[in-house]
BAVO-899039 format. One line per field, with one value per residue (C-alpha): residue in three letters; y, x, z; residue number from 0. Coordinates in steps of 0.05 Angstrom, whole numbers, plus 32768, in hexadecimal, padded with zeros to 4 digits. Example, Ala and Ser with C-alpha at 12.3 -4.5 7.8 and 13.67 -1.06 7.14 Angstrom:
BEGIN
res [ALA SER]
y [7FA6 7FEB]
x [80F6 8111]
z [809C 808F]
n [0 1]
This chain:
BEGIN
res [MET HIS ILE ASN SER TYR LEU GLU LEU GLU ASN ILE LEU LYS GLU HIS ASP HIS ARG GLU LEU TYR ASP ASN GLU ASN LEU LEU ARG TYR VAL LYS LYS HIS PRO ILE HIS LEU ASN PHE PRO ILE ILE HIS ILE THR GLY THR ASN GLY LYS GLY SER THR LEU HIS TYR LEU GLU MET ILE TYR GLU LYS MET GLY TYR VAL VAL GLY SER TYR VAL SER PRO SER HIS TYR ARG TYR LEU GLU MET ILE ARG VAL ASN GLU LYS SER ILE ASP GLU ASP ILE PHE ILE LYS LEU PHE ASN GLU ARG ILE ASP GLU PHE ILE GLN TYR GLU LEU THR ALA PHE GLU MET ILE THR LEU VAL MET PHE ALA TYR PHE ALA SER ILE LYS LEU ASP VAL LEU LEU LEU GLU VAL GLY MET GLY GLY GLU ILE ASP ALA THR ASN ILE ILE ASP THR ASN GLU LEU ALA ILE ILE THR SER VAL SER LEU GLU HIS THR SER TYR LEU GLY LYS THR ILE SER GLU ILE ALA TYR ASN LYS ALA GLY ILE LEU LYS ASP ASN LYS PRO TYR LEU ILE GLY GLU GLU VAL SER GLU GLU ALA ARG ASP ALA ILE ARG ILE ARG ALA LYS LYS LEU ASP ALA GLU GLU TYR ASN ILE SER SER TYR LYS GLN SER ASP GLU ASP ALA THR HIS HIS SER LEU SER TYR GLY GLY HIS THR TYR LYS TYR LEU GLY PRO LYS TYR GLY TYR HIS ASN LEU LEU ILE ALA LEU GLU ALA SER HIS ILE LEU ASN HIS ILE LEU PRO VAL ASP PHE ASP GLU LEU SER ALA PHE THR PHE LYS ALA LEU ASP ARG ARG MET GLU VAL LEU ASN LYS SER PRO LEU ILE ILE PHE ASP GLY ALA HIS THR PRO GLU ALA VAL ALA SER LEU ASN GLU SER ILE ALA LEU PHE ASP LYS PRO VAL HIS ILE ILE PHE ALA CYS LEU GLU ASP LYS ASN LEU PRO LEU LEU LEU GLU GLU PHE GLU LYS ILE SER HIS ASP ILE VAL LEU THR THR PHE ASN ASN LYS ARG ALA ARG GLY GLU PHE ASP TYR PHE LEU TYR LEU GLU ASP PHE PRO PHE SER GLU ASP TYR CYS SER VAL LEU HIS ARG PHE LYS GLU ASN TYR PRO ASP ASP ILE ILE LEU ILE SER GLY SER ILE ALA PHE ILE ASP GLU VAL ARG THR LYS LEU]
y [80ED 80BC 80B6 80A3 809E 808B 80D7 80EC 80BB 80D1 8119 8109 80E1 8119 814A 811D 810A 8116 813B 8166 8145 80FD 80D6 8097 80AD 80BE 8078 8053 8074 8059 8016 8011 801A 7FEF 7FB1 7F90 7F48 7F1B 7ED2 7EC7 7ECB 7F11 7F24 7F69 7F8F 7FCD 7FED 802B 8006 7FCA 7FB9 7FBF 7F92 7F5B 7F5A 7F55 7F13 7EF8 7F06 7EDE 7EA3 7E97 7EA4 7E6E 7E43 7E49 7E78 7EAE 7EEB 7F2A 7F69 7FAF 7FDB 8027 805A 8052 8063 806F 8062 8051 8012 7FF2 7FF4 7FBD 7F7B 7F32 7F08 7F4B 7F62 7FA0 7FAA 7FB5 8000 7FF6 7FCB 7FFE 8035 800C 7FFC 8045 805D 8030 8053 809B 80C0 80A1 80AC 80F9 80F8 80DB 8108 80CF 80D7 80B8 8081 806D 806C 8042 8015 8009 7FF9 7FC9 7FA2 7FA3 7F87 7F4E 7F3E 7F32 7F00 7EBE 7EC9 7E9C 7ED1 7F20 7F42 7F85 7FBE 7FF4 803C 805F 8045 8011 8020 8055 8041 8036 7FF0 7FDE 7FDF 7F93 7F6B 7F35 7F18 7EDD 7EFF 7F43 7F59 7F93 7F96 7FD2 800E 8055 809A 80B1 80DB 80F0 8123 80E5 80A7 80C5 80E8 80A8 8065 8045 8070 8060 8013 8015 8034 8005 7FCA 7FE1 7FAE 7F72 7F4F 7F20 7EDE 7EE6 7EE2 7F1E 7F1C 7F51 7F5D 7F53 7F9D 7FB3 7FD1 7FB8 7FFC 7FF1 7FA2 7FB6 7FE8 7FB3 7F7E 7FAC 7FAC 7F63 7F4E 7F6F 7F47 7F05 7F07 7EDA 7EF8 7ED7 7EED 7EDC 7E9E 7E92 7E99 7EA1 7ED7 7EDD 7F0A 7EF2 7F3E 7F7D 7F62 7F15 7EF6 7EB7 7EAE 7E6F 7E6C 7E35 7DFB 7E17 7E44 7E7D 7EA5 7EF2 7F27 7F6D 7F9C 7F79 7F99 7F7B 7F35 7F4E 7F55 7F12 7EF4 7F0E 7EF3 7EB1 7EAA 7EC1 7E8B 7E5A 7E75 7E6C 7E2F 7E0C 7E32 7E48 7E0C 7E1E 7DEA 7E06 7DD8 7DF4 7E37 7E32 7E28 7E6A 7EAF 7EE9 7F2E 7F69 7FA0 7FD4 8017 7FEE 7FF7 7FF1 7FF3 801D 8029 8001 8032 805F 8037 805B 8042 8054 8049 805F 8067 8098 808E 8092 8044 8036 8064 8040 7FFE 8018 8031 7FE7 7FCE 8001 7FF8 7FB6 7FD7 7FF7 8035 807D 8099 80DD 80E9 810E 8117 8130 811D 8131 8164 812E 810D 8113 813D 8145 80FB 80E9 8115 80FF 80B7 80CA 80EA 80AC 8090 80CF 8114 8129 8132 8160 8176 817F 817F 815D 8163 8154 8186 8165 8168 8194 81D1 81F9 8223 81E0 81D1 8218 8200 81D0 81F7 8207 81BF 81A5 81C5 81CA 81C4 81CA 81A3 815C 8146 817A 815E 8118 8124 8148 810D 80E0 8106 8112 80CE 8096 8063 8075 806D 809E 8093 80B2 80AE 80CF 80C3 808C 80C1 80E5 80A6 809B 80DE 80D7 809B 80BB 80EA 80B8]
x [8261 824D 820F 8217 81D0 818A 8171 81A9 8190 814C 8160 8183 814B 811B 8147 8143 80F6 80E5 80F1 80BA 80BB 80D5 80FD 812C 8166 8194 817C 818B 81D4 81DE 81CA 81F0 822C 8210 81E6 81B2 81C0 8189 8182 8138 80F6 80D4 808B 8083 8040 8025 7FDA 7FB7 7F97 7FA7 7FEF 8002 7FC9 7FDB 8023 8009 7FE4 801D 8048 8018 8014 805F 806F 803C 805B 809E 80C0 80F5 80CC 80ED 80B6 80C4 808B 807A 8070 8089 8059 8088 80D1 80F1 810C 80C7 80C8 80FD 80EA 80F6 80BC 809C 80DB 80F9 8140 816F 8182 81CA 81C8 819E 81D3 820C 81F0 81DB 8221 8244 821B 820F 8240 8227 81E1 81F2 821C 81E4 81AE 8182 8142 812E 8109 8140 8170 8147 8135 8182 818D 8156 8173 81B5 819F 8172 81AA 81D6 81A6 8181 813E 8108 80DE 80DD 809B 80A7 8075 8079 8081 8056 8044 8072 809A 80CA 80C2 8102 80EF 80EB 813B 8135 813B 8107 80D6 80AE 806A 8050 8010 7FE2 7FAF 7F87 7F89 7F68 7F7A 7FB3 7FF6 7FDE 8018 8049 8022 7FF4 7FB0 7F85 7F78 7F99 7FDB 7FDB 7FD3 8009 8036 8027 8033 807B 808C 8079 80B4 80CA 80A6 8091 8049 801A 7FDE 7FA4 7F76 7F2F 7F1C 7F4B 7F1D 7F1B 7F39 7F75 7F7D 7F83 7FBA 7FDF 7FD5 7FFA 8034 8030 802E 806A 808E 806B 8051 8017 7FDA 7FB8 7F79 7F4B 7F21 7EDE 7ED2 7EA0 7E9E 7E6F 7E6B 7E60 7E61 7E81 7EC7 7EC6 7EC2 7ECB 7EEA 7EE8 7F1B 7F40 7F1B 7F25 7F08 7F2B 7F1A 7F27 7F26 7F1D 7EF5 7EC8 7EEC 7F33 7F20 7F32 7F7D 7F7A 7F5D 7F9D 7FCB 7FAB 7FAC 7FF6 8005 7FE7 800B 804D 803E 8076 80AB 8091 8061 8028 7FFD 7FB6 7F99 7FC0 7FB7 7F6B 7F6F 7F91 7F67 7F85 7F81 7F80 7FB3 7FB1 7F93 7F5D 7F1A 7F41 7F18 7F3A 7F04 7EC2 7E9B 7E8F 7EA6 7EE5 7EFF 7F40 7F3F 7F78 7F4C 7F6A 7F4C 7EFF 7F03 7F1B 7EE5 7EB1 7EC7 7ECD 7E84 7E6B 7E95 7E81 7E39 7E3B 7E3C 7DF9 7E0A 7E0D 7E54 7E7A 7EB4 7EF7 7F1A 7F5F 7F8A 7FC7 7FC9 7FCD 7F8E 7F50 7F28 7EE8 7EDD 7EF3 7EC5 7E8E 7E99 7E9F 7E5F 7E3D 7E56 7E42 7E2E 7E4D 7E95 7EC7 7F07 7F49 7F94 7FCE 801D 8034 8051 8020 7FE1 7FAA 7F98 7F5F 7F6C 7F71 7F2A 7F09 7EDD 7EBF 7EBC 7E6F 7E5D 7E8F 7EAB 7EF7 7F1C 7F64 7F5F 7F4A 7F51 7F18 7EEF 7EF6 7EE6 7EA5 7E94 7EA1 7E7B 7E3B 7E3B 7E49 7E1F 7E3B 7E77 7EAF 7ED6 7F1D 7F35 7F54 7F98 7FC6 7FF6 7FBD 7FA8 7FEC 7FF0 7FAA 7FC1 7FFD 7FCC 7F9A]
z [8064 809C 80C1 810D 8124 8107 810F 80E2 80B1 80B7 80AB 806C 8050 8061 8039 7FF9 8004 7FBB 7F7B 7F5C 7F17 7F22 7EF4 7F02 7EDA 7F12 7F30 7EF2 7EEC 7F32 7F28 7EE5 7F0D 7F49 7F29 7F55 7F5E 7F80 7F83 7F9F 7F7F 7F80 7F81 7F67 7F7C 7F61 7F64 7F77 7FB3 7FD4 7FC6 800E 8023 7FEB 8007 804C 803B 8010 804E 8078 8047 803F 8089 809E 806D 808D 8059 8066 8047 8037 8030 8016 8026 801E 8035 8083 80B5 80EE 80DD 809C 80B7 80B3 8065 8067 808E 8090 80AA 80C3 80EB 80D8 80C2 80FD 8102 8105 80C5 80A4 80B6 80A1 805C 8052 8067 8033 7FFF 8019 7FEF 7FAF 7FC4 7FC9 7F8E 7F62 7F81 7F92 7FB5 7FF9 7FE0 7FAE 7FE6 8012 7FD7 7FC9 8010 8010 7FD5 7FF5 8034 8014 7FE6 8022 8047 8032 801F 8000 7FE5 7FDE 7FDB 7FBB 7FBD 7F8C 7FA9 7F6F 7F2D 7F0F 7ED2 7EEE 7F36 7F5E 7F70 7F25 7F1B 7F27 7EDF 7EF1 7F22 7F28 7F2C 7F1E 7F3E 7F2C 7F63 7F4B 7F1D 7F26 7F1A 7F49 7F47 7EFF 7EFB 7EFB 7EDF 7EAD 7EA4 7E96 7EB0 7E74 7E7C 7EC5 7EB8 7E83 7EB4 7EEE 7EB9 7EB7 7EED 7EB9 7EA8 7E6C 7E69 7EB0 7ECA 7EE3 7F0B 7F07 7F41 7F2F 7F3A 7F02 7ECC 7E80 7E6C 7E98 7E88 7E3D 7E4B 7E77 7E40 7E0E 7E37 7E4A 7DFF 7DF1 7E2C 7E1E 7E66 7E7D 7E9A 7ED8 7EF6 7F35 7F2B 7F49 7F93 7FC6 7FFE 803C 807A 80BF 80D6 80C0 80CF 80CF 8086 8064 801F 7FF6 7FC0 7F96 7FBD 8004 8033 805A 8099 8091 80C4 80AB 8083 804C 8016 8027 800C 7FC5 7FDA 7FFE 7FBD 7F97 7FCC 7FCA 7F7E 7F7D 7FAB 7F7E 7F43 7F65 7F86 7F5C 7F7B 7FBB 7FD1 8000 8025 801A 804C 8082 806A 8071 80BA 80BF 80C7 809B 80BF 809B 80A2 80D2 80B6 8092 80B6 80F4 8131 8165 8199 81A1 81C8 81A2 8165 8147 8109 80E2 809A 8068 802C 8000 7FBB 7FA7 7F99 7FDC 7FFD 7FD6 7FF1 8038 8030 8020 805D 808F 807D 8099 80DF 80D4 80FC 80F0 80DD 80EE 80C5 80D2 8090 8079 803C 8014 7FDD 7FA6 7FB4 7F8B 7FBE 7F9B 7F89 7FD2 7FF1 7FC5 7FDD 8022 801D 800C 8052 807A 806F 80B6 809E 80BE 8092 80B7 80A9 80C9 80CE 808A 8056 8021 804B 8037 8060 8069 802B 8003 8018 8008 7FCE 8002 8044 8037 8039 8069 80AB 80B3 80F8 80FF 8143 8130 8173 8190 8158 816A 81B2 81A0 8173 81AD 81DB 81AB 818A 81BB 8192 814F 8120 811F 80E0 80D8 808F 8054 805B 807F 8093 80B5 80D7 80F6 810F 8131 814D 8173 8192 81AD]
n [0 1 2 3 4 5 6 7 8 9 10 11 12 13 14 15 16 17 18 19 20 21 22 23 24 25 26 27 28 29 30 31 32 33 34 35 36 37 38 39 40 41 42 43 44 45 46 47 48 49 50 51 52 53 54 55 56 57 58 59 60 61 62 63 64 65 66 67 68 69 70 71 72 73 74 75 76 77 78 79 80 81 82 83 84 85 86 87 88 89 90 91 92 93 94 95 96 97 98 99 100 101 102 103 104 105 106 107 108 109 110 111 112 113 114 115 116 117 118 119 120 121 122 123 124 125 126 127 128 129 130 131 132 133 134 135 136 137 138 139 140 141 142 143 144 145 146 147 148 149 150 151 152 153 154 155 156 157 158 159 160 161 162 163 164 165 166 167 168 169 170 171 172 173 174 175 176 177 178 179 180 181 182 183 184 185 186 187 188 189 190 191 192 193 194 195 196 197 198 199 200 201 202 203 204 205 206 207 208 209 210 211 212 213 214 215 216 217 218 219 220 221 222 223 224 225 226 227 228 229 230 231 232 233 234 235 236 237 238 239 240 241 242 243 244 245 246 247 248 249 250 251 252 253 254 255 256 257 258 259 260 261 262 263 264 265 266 267 268 269 270 271 272 273 274 275 276 277 278 279 280 281 282 283 284 285 286 287 288 289 290 291 292 293 294 295 296 297 298 299 300 301 302 303 304 305 306 307 308 309 310 311 312 313 314 315 316 317 318 319 320 321 322 323 324 325 326 327 328 329 330 331 332 333 334 335 336 337 338 339 340 341 342 343 344 345 346 347 348 349 350 351 352 353 354 355 356 357 358 359 360 361 362 363 364 365 366 367 368 369 370 371 372 373 374 375 376 377 378 379 380 381 382 383 384 385 386 387 388 389 390 391 392 393 394 395 396 397 398 399 400 401 402 403 404 405]
């Protein structure tokens, strides 16, 4: 088989989007025949929330210091190419197709998933160029995730642990934490975010003890708010400027501590860094419009919504919510947390095969109205509440679709 265009590549990846009950046996058989060989430090990042933002801040830190930084992020928002990038520039389309074509027959033979295919192309691409560091974001969990076929890393990071993907990762916090700790490596350090519970830490430490892996944690810090989106963060003897939602500083702390841990192999000038303003990722309490104030936020776990509530409260304005999420999300707890932000919540759906439709909300339709047409709801909110906040949330994929309609 041979692919001649990105559209053909996209169609093949969509055909192999996932397996119902995932295991990595096919991938491991492939890797046994085609071992991965890398010669640069890797920072491997997992977590229920915050792994994308933590990678983003590490990317900013190391790029600011002049390093060549490879990054692997998921999921893609618009094109698969954006998952693989060097200094924030996506892999070239022709290179992606070439690397894919070199492997496509075996990809199909081994019945690999789309994410496994992209991950293998990513490793092949980064092995062919000169990097100073690779920032590697886990797709889901840790232990059998496709990114975890590497033999070692310089640092493993676990940003947070809460109930998610329970059919894959485990039914309890302990089971999920133990799964995520699958990225820990022999005699290599690991860093735990401050929001990780003791129950999760205990499970992580069981795995760490077997590997003789040293634990690191966030040390003392001071955080202050100038307003809802401008903040300062004092850590490790320096003060940093941060632009974004208040809850995002937890992930910046993780990135700063990680850069301290690895300062012996990736030196950082923290004096220079303290003059820099760290800006949050898009879709993290992103202000799209100021009058009325329209905010996008990809909060899709109860913990993330609770943090969003704390941040959005700083605006001190009434909030009206348009909500849509995927089938695997904890809908009762999500809506419970969103109700703490506002009682004016309209449920909707979007163009994704895993998106909840009206039938999936049937238990909640007495309390929350449903509308198939979120654009008309947004228009009504804008007309009726010009001085309030309109929050669009529940799923990053939903946010991205709404963005294309505005």
